[in-house]
Structures are given as structure tokens and as C-alpha cells.
C-alpha positions, 0 to 999 in steps of 0.5 A: 801748533804746527808740526812740520812733516819731513819732506819725503821724496818718492822714488820710481818703483824698481823694475825687477828683471826676469833672468833670460837665457843670455844672462845665464850664458853671460854668468857661465862665461864669467865662471869659466874665466874665473876658472881659467885664471885659477888654472893659469890659462890666460895669465899674463907673461909677467906671472910666468915663473918658467921660461918654458911653461907649457901653456897650450897645444899646437893649433890653439895659439900660434901657427906651426913652423914647417920651414920650406916643407909642403905638408899634405896630410896630418895625423894627430896634428903631426904631419905624415907627408912632407915634401922638401924644398929640393923636390925637382932634383928628387924627381929627376933622380927618380925618373932616372932610376926608373929608367934604369930599373926598366932596362934591367928588367927588359935585359934580364928577361931577354937573356936570363931565366925566370929566377933572374927575372924575379930578382930584377923585379924585386930589387927594382921595386924595393929601390923605387918604393924606398926612394919614394917613401924617403922623399915623402915621409915626415923626416921628423919635423920637430913638434911645436907643442912647447912654445916660449911665451917670453923670448927675452927669458931664453936669451943665451939658451943654446937649445932655443930655436928662434925661427921655430920659437921652440926649445929644441928637444935633445938630439934635434937640430935645426936644418937651415936648407929646410928652415925647420928643426928636425928630430934626431937630424942626421943630414940634408939629402938633396937627392931626396929633396929634404932632410934625413931624420928620425921619421925617414932614416930607416927607409933611407938606409933601405934605399941606400942598400938597394942602390948598392945591391942594384949596382952590383947586380947589374954589373954581374949580369952584364959581365956574365954575358961578356 
């Protein structure tokens, strides 16, 4: 009696791979991606329920819009020194004011006592320093921490600024001379080369008062010797 044994196909022995450091890194990356999905990081735009969803801070997803400003210094991701597009006019005016201040001090030293020297120097220094700070200080370039992820969702919203791609905070306006949004925008002053807003409005008032004081003081000194 012949009994037929079933044909068995032998398989090659399985190779057991020893976990490596690269495998551990891969597992960590996968776990991190899963955590990002749970926290709505990297979720497609179609799953966003809010057109002004705050997803990431400045510097992580898109370049900041500074318009026509030349920015030279940052502090906490915010510009501190920003020169406006009309800086040649500011430079010309600053030279004129410097010459006028020099002539005033020279005239006071020649014809008046030391107390008048002090006031002439004080008014001139206040004028020039306040003017310089106004022209250099950040006027309030609106922070771009809030970006619109889907532009189609904000069509018709007046607060949305298309050039800056942000939803403007209350009191913020877009200056078309500087091509950027300015917080608490007051006006664009070509004599300072830039906008006047939240960042330099108070020092601008000091500059204006210094100009008025300088002119009145100079006129009084001249007429006192006539």
C-alpha cells in the first residue's frame, strides 16, 4: 500500500533584522507626524473651518511683507529700525536743519549770554534727535503672525489686505506709498521719509513741537537785536 505524502515546499529562513538607530529615528518622525495631525498642524486647507485660523508664527511658513521699507534690525521678530522709501527727502531736510541749528548756536554764542547758549543747544539737539528717531523707528508695520490660509474664504472682507496677505487688526490701514499695513496709521509724511503711526507718533509730536519752538525762539532772538 503506497501512501502519498503531500508535497511540502520549504521556505527560506526569515531574516530577523536588528533595530538600528536610523529605524528609531524613523519611528520618532512617524510619531511626530501623527501628533501634528492630531494638533491640526499641516492639515489641508479644505479641513479648515475658520478663514483666519492661526496656524504658525512669523518666519515659519511665509515671508513677512515690509513693503518699500528697508529694515536693518529686529527684536522678537519685529523690526525696530525701518527706513522709508522717501529717505532722500529726509536726508536733505536733516542737513538743512543741522545747518540752521549750527547757525543758531553760533549766533547765540556771539551776541548772547551763557543761559541763551544752553537753550539754543537744547532746542537744536531735541529737534535733530527727535527727527532722526522719527525717521528710523518702526512706524508700526503690522505684524504678519496671522495669515489667511485660503484667500477664497475672505473675498469681500474689507479688513483683509491682499498685498500683505493678512487680516488687518482694528485701527490698521494700508499705506500705498509704502505698500505695507501700519498699525494706528496717522498719515504718510514724506519729510520723514515714511509713515507716521503707532511706533513713531509720539516722537513725531515732539519733533513738530521742536520745530515750532526752534522757529519762534530764533525769530525772537533776531528781533531782540534789531
